[in-house]
SEPAFI-944429 format. One record per residue (C-alpha): residue number from 1; x, y, z. Coordinates in pm, whole numbers, plus 50000, padded with zeros to 5 digits. Example, Ala and Ser with C-alpha at 12.3 -4.5 7.8 and 13.67 -1.06 7.14 Angstrom:
REM residues 2
<drengu><nr>1</nr><px>51230</px><py>49550</py><pz>50780</pz></drengu>
<drengu><nr>2</nr><px>51367</px><py>49894</py><pz>50714</pz></drengu>
//
This chain:
REM residues 119
<drengu><nr>1</nr><px>53433</px><py>71496</py><pz>97960</pz></drengu>
<drengu><nr>2</nr><px>53081</px><py>71506</py><pz>97817</pz></drengu>
<drengu><nr>3</nr><px>52985</px><py>71183</py><pz>97990</pz></drengu>
<drengu><nr>4</nr><px>53069</px><py>71336</py><pz>98329</pz></drengu>
<drengu><nr>5</nr><px>52832</px><py>71629</py><pz>98266</pz></drengu>
<drengu><nr>6</nr><px>52533</px><py>71393</py><pz>98278</pz></drengu>
<drengu><nr>7</nr><px>52369</px><py>71586</py><pz>97992</pz></drengu>
<drengu><nr>8</nr><px>52370</px><py>71302</py><pz>97739</pz></drengu>
<drengu><nr>9</nr><px>52293</px><py>70995</py><pz>97950</pz></drengu>
<drengu><nr>10</nr><px>51981</px><py>70905</py><pz>97749</pz></drengu>
<drengu><nr>11</nr><px>52181</px><py>70881</py><pz>97423</pz></drengu>
<drengu><nr>12</nr><px>52511</px><py>70750</py><pz>97561</pz></drengu>
<drengu><nr>13</nr><px>52654</px><py>70442</py><pz>97390</pz></drengu>
<drengu><nr>14</nr><px>52866</px><py>70226</py><pz>97619</pz></drengu>
<drengu><nr>15</nr><px>53196</px><py>70133</py><pz>97461</pz></drengu>
<drengu><nr>16</nr><px>53519</px><py>69948</py><pz>97515</pz></drengu>
<drengu><nr>17</nr><px>53847</px><py>70100</py><pz>97403</pz></drengu>
<drengu><nr>18</nr><px>54144</px><py>69868</py><pz>97359</pz></drengu>
<drengu><nr>19</nr><px>54503</px><py>69987</py><pz>97337</pz></drengu>
<drengu><nr>20</nr><px>54705</px><py>69710</py><pz>97173</pz></drengu>
<drengu><nr>21</nr><px>55085</px><py>69708</py><pz>97149</pz></drengu>
<drengu><nr>22</nr><px>55252</px><py>69590</py><pz>96828</pz></drengu>
<drengu><nr>23</nr><px>55607</px><py>69664</py><pz>96946</pz></drengu>
<drengu><nr>24</nr><px>55852</px><py>69377</py><pz>96983</pz></drengu>
<drengu><nr>25</nr><px>56071</px><py>69521</py><pz>97263</pz></drengu>
<drengu><nr>26</nr><px>56015</px><py>69451</py><pz>97631</pz></drengu>
<drengu><nr>27</nr><px>55936</px><py>69761</py><pz>97844</pz></drengu>
<drengu><nr>28</nr><px>56190</px><py>69882</py><pz>98101</pz></drengu>
<drengu><nr>29</nr><px>56282</px><py>70208</py><pz>98278</pz></drengu>
<drengu><nr>30</nr><px>56440</px><py>70352</py><pz>97959</pz></drengu>
<drengu><nr>31</nr><px>56138</px><py>70288</py><pz>97736</pz></drengu>
<drengu><nr>32</nr><px>55851</px><py>70370</py><pz>97975</pz></drengu>
<drengu><nr>33</nr><px>55536</px><py>70440</py><pz>97765</pz></drengu>
<drengu><nr>34</nr><px>55313</px><py>70287</py><pz>98032</pz></drengu>
<drengu><nr>35</nr><px>54934</px><py>70325</py><pz>98015</pz></drengu>
<drengu><nr>36</nr><px>54802</px><py>70496</py><pz>98329</pz></drengu>
<drengu><nr>37</nr><px>54436</px><py>70520</py><pz>98430</pz></drengu>
<drengu><nr>38</nr><px>54223</px><py>70626</py><pz>98722</pz></drengu>
<drengu><nr>39</nr><px>53914</px><py>70413</py><pz>98783</pz></drengu>
<drengu><nr>40</nr><px>53894</px><py>70530</py><pz>99146</pz></drengu>
<drengu><nr>41</nr><px>54019</px><py>70843</py><pz>99322</pz></drengu>
<drengu><nr>42</nr><px>54386</px><py>70842</py><pz>99422</pz></drengu>
<drengu><nr>43</nr><px>54696</px><py>70715</py><pz>99251</pz></drengu>
<drengu><nr>44</nr><px>54665</px><py>70577</py><pz>98898</pz></drengu>
<drengu><nr>45</nr><px>54689</px><py>70213</py><pz>98803</pz></drengu>
<drengu><nr>46</nr><px>54963</px><py>70132</py><pz>98549</pz></drengu>
<drengu><nr>47</nr><px>54986</px><py>69880</py><pz>98265</pz></drengu>
<drengu><nr>48</nr><px>55320</px><py>69838</py><pz>98082</pz></drengu>
<drengu><nr>49</nr><px>55324</px><py>69814</py><pz>97699</pz></drengu>
<drengu><nr>50</nr><px>55381</px><py>69437</py><pz>97682</pz></drengu>
<drengu><nr>51</nr><px>55443</px><py>69317</py><pz>97323</pz></drengu>
<drengu><nr>52</nr><px>55132</px><py>69184</py><pz>97148</pz></drengu>
<drengu><nr>53</nr><px>54914</px><py>69257</py><pz>97454</pz></drengu>
<drengu><nr>54</nr><px>54628</px><py>69501</py><pz>97503</pz></drengu>
<drengu><nr>55</nr><px>54447</px><py>69693</py><pz>97774</pz></drengu>
<drengu><nr>56</nr><px>54071</px><py>69748</py><pz>97766</pz></drengu>
<drengu><nr>57</nr><px>53901</px><py>70047</py><pz>97928</pz></drengu>
<drengu><nr>58</nr><px>53592</px><py>70256</py><pz>97867</pz></drengu>
<drengu><nr>59</nr><px>53780</px><py>70563</py><pz>97749</pz></drengu>
<drengu><nr>60</nr><px>53475</px><py>70785</py><pz>97784</pz></drengu>
<drengu><nr>61</nr><px>53436</px><py>70703</py><pz>98155</pz></drengu>
<drengu><nr>62</nr><px>53791</px><py>70626</py><pz>98264</pz></drengu>
<drengu><nr>63</nr><px>54052</px><py>70900</py><pz>98281</pz></drengu>
<drengu><nr>64</nr><px>54359</px><py>70761</py><pz>98105</pz></drengu>
<drengu><nr>65</nr><px>54692</px><py>70869</py><pz>97956</pz></drengu>
<drengu><nr>66</nr><px>55032</px><py>70734</py><pz>97859</pz></drengu>
<drengu><nr>67</nr><px>55362</px><py>70808</py><pz>98028</pz></drengu>
<drengu><nr>68</nr><px>55628</px><py>70955</py><pz>97801</pz></drengu>
<drengu><nr>69</nr><px>55791</px><py>70695</py><pz>97579</pz></drengu>
<drengu><nr>70</nr><px>56173</px><py>70697</py><pz>97595</pz></drengu>
<drengu><nr>71</nr><px>56180</px><py>70999</py><pz>97827</pz></drengu>
<drengu><nr>72</nr><px>56561</px><py>71024</py><pz>97818</pz></drengu>
<drengu><nr>73</nr><px>56579</px><py>71061</py><pz>97437</pz></drengu>
<drengu><nr>74</nr><px>56567</px><py>71401</py><pz>97270</pz></drengu>
<drengu><nr>75</nr><px>56254</px><py>71416</py><pz>97051</pz></drengu>
<drengu><nr>76</nr><px>56281</px><py>71534</py><pz>96690</pz></drengu>
<drengu><nr>77</nr><px>56243</px><py>71912</py><pz>96646</pz></drengu>
<drengu><nr>78</nr><px>55879</px><py>71953</py><pz>96542</pz></drengu>
<drengu><nr>79</nr><px>55665</px><py>72262</py><pz>96596</pz></drengu>
<drengu><nr>80</nr><px>55287</px><py>72226</py><pz>96594</pz></drengu>
<drengu><nr>81</nr><px>55273</px><py>72441</py><pz>96278</pz></drengu>
<drengu><nr>82</nr><px>55519</px><py>72215</py><pz>96092</pz></drengu>
<drengu><nr>83</nr><px>55417</px><py>71966</py><pz>95828</pz></drengu>
<drengu><nr>84</nr><px>55572</px><py>71647</py><pz>95971</pz></drengu>
<drengu><nr>85</nr><px>55550</px><py>71279</py><pz>95887</pz></drengu>
<drengu><nr>86</nr><px>55703</px><py>70946</py><pz>95982</pz></drengu>
<drengu><nr>87</nr><px>55789</px><py>70757</py><pz>95663</pz></drengu>
<drengu><nr>88</nr><px>55889</px><py>70392</py><pz>95620</pz></drengu>
<drengu><nr>89</nr><px>56208</px><py>70391</py><pz>95412</pz></drengu>
<drengu><nr>90</nr><px>56232</px><py>70012</py><pz>95371</pz></drengu>
<drengu><nr>91</nr><px>56466</px><py>69760</py><pz>95527</pz></drengu>
<drengu><nr>92</nr><px>56333</px><py>69821</py><pz>95882</pz></drengu>
<drengu><nr>93</nr><px>56424</px><py>70193</py><pz>95862</pz></drengu>
<drengu><nr>94</nr><px>56199</px><py>70494</py><pz>95931</pz></drengu>
<drengu><nr>95</nr><px>56261</px><py>70867</py><pz>95891</pz></drengu>
<drengu><nr>96</nr><px>56090</px><py>71171</py><pz>96042</pz></drengu>
<drengu><nr>97</nr><px>56047</px><py>71446</py><pz>95783</pz></drengu>
<drengu><nr>98</nr><px>55973</px><py>71805</py><pz>95885</pz></drengu>
<drengu><nr>99</nr><px>55886</px><py>72042</py><pz>95602</pz></drengu>
<drengu><nr>100</nr><px>56024</px><py>71783</py><pz>95360</pz></drengu>
<drengu><nr>101</nr><px>56363</px><py>71748</py><pz>95535</pz></drengu>
<drengu><nr>102</nr><px>56472</px><py>71433</py><pz>95721</pz></drengu>
<drengu><nr>103</nr><px>56542</px><py>71530</py><pz>96083</pz></drengu>
<drengu><nr>104</nr><px>56565</px><py>71192</py><pz>96261</pz></drengu>
<drengu><nr>105</nr><px>56605</px><py>70824</py><pz>96167</pz></drengu>
<drengu><nr>106</nr><px>56474</px><py>70519</py><pz>96352</pz></drengu>
<drengu><nr>107</nr><px>56445</px><py>70144</py><pz>96320</pz></drengu>
<drengu><nr>108</nr><px>56116</px><py>69962</py><pz>96377</pz></drengu>
<drengu><nr>109</nr><px>56246</px><py>69850</py><pz>96717</pz></drengu>
<drengu><nr>110</nr><px>56282</px><py>70217</py><pz>96819</pz></drengu>
<drengu><nr>111</nr><px>55907</px><py>70276</py><pz>96780</pz></drengu>
<drengu><nr>112</nr><px>55629</px><py>70228</py><pz>97034</pz></drengu>
<drengu><nr>113</nr><px>55358</px><py>70103</py><pz>96800</pz></drengu>
<drengu><nr>114</nr><px>55006</px><py>70092</py><pz>96935</pz></drengu>
<drengu><nr>115</nr><px>54660</px><py>70058</py><pz>96789</pz></drengu>
<drengu><nr>116</nr><px>54340</px><py>70183</py><pz>96951</pz></drengu>
<drengu><nr>117</nr><px>53996</px><py>70056</py><pz>96860</pz></drengu>
<drengu><nr>118</nr><px>53653</px><py>70103</py><pz>97009</pz></drengu>
<drengu><nr>119</nr><px>53348</px><py>69881</py><pz>97006</pz></drengu>
//
């Protein structure tokens, strides 16, 4: 938002932000998780989370977001005040802990794994 104010143009550093997908599953209507961005007024452009692919945008100048991943699944019960963590349990198994109690279990294939880096 600061870049759109025009107040810091003299010290602005141009950057590229890449969202890379480490998941192994192929996206479909049940997984969703699509990257959406607006580089012009109107409807957003969409990029699906293709395994081992990435999308590059200037995140400071391009409005962007992600559609809900697995929108038909009930998310684990986590309040913003809760101490929560996703822990690898070994053998391709993960567990969500809330206040020290396991509330949901997943496999690696259940996860939408992405990495974001800027240069």
